[in-house]
C-alpha positions as CSV (number, residue, x, y, z in Angstrom):
1,M,0.0,0.0,0.0
2,S,1.2,3.5,-0.9
3,N,1.9,6.0,1.8
4,R,0.5,8.9,-0.3
5,I,-2.6,11.0,-0.1
6,T,-3.8,12.5,-3.4
7,V,-6.4,15.3,-3.6
8,G,-7.9,16.9,-6.7
9,L,-8.2,20.6,-7.1
10,D,-10.7,22.1,-9.6
11,A,-11.2,25.7,-8.5
12,S,-14.6,24.9,-7.2
13,G,-14.2,26.5,-3.8
14,A,-14.5,23.2,-2.0
15,D,-11.1,22.2,-3.2
16,S,-9.5,24.5,-0.6
17,A,-11.1,22.6,2.2
18,A,-10.2,19.3,0.6
19,A,-6.6,20.3,0.3
20,D,-6.5,21.4,3.9
21,W,-8.0,18.1,5.0
22,A,-5.5,16.1,2.9
23,A,-2.6,18.1,4.2
24,N,-3.6,17.4,7.8
25,E,-4.1,13.7,7.0
26,A,-0.7,13.5,5.3
27,E,1.0,15.1,8.2
28,L,-0.7,12.8,10.7
29,R,0.1,9.7,8.8
30,G,3.6,10.8,7.7
31,A,2.4,10.4,4.1
32,T,3.4,12.3,0.9
33,L,0.8,14.8,-0.2
34,E,0.0,14.9,-3.9
35,L,-2.1,17.8,-5.3
36,V,-3.7,17.2,-8.7
37,H,-5.3,20.0,-10.7
38,A,-7.8,19.5,-13.5
39,E,-9.3,22.0,-15.8
40,D,-11.6,21.9,-18.8
41,W,-9.5,22.9,-21.8
42,V,-12.4,24.6,-23.5
43,S,-12.9,26.9,-20.5
44,A,-9.2,27.5,-20.2
45,R,-8.8,28.5,-23.8
46,S,-11.7,31.0,-23.7
47,R,-10.0,32.8,-20.8
48,C,-6.8,33.2,-22.9
49,R,-8.5,35.1,-25.8
50,P,-8.2,38.9,-25.9
């Protein structure tokens, strides 16, 4: 079993609470914390247009 905690971040607002929880759990368990960000490419492209 891996000694890693992975949490997904998606800019939803709830991701901040999830990251905090995961960081606390990782510290308590002596685990590595892995943060993963996902974004919809269509939305990301529309923000880059002038």
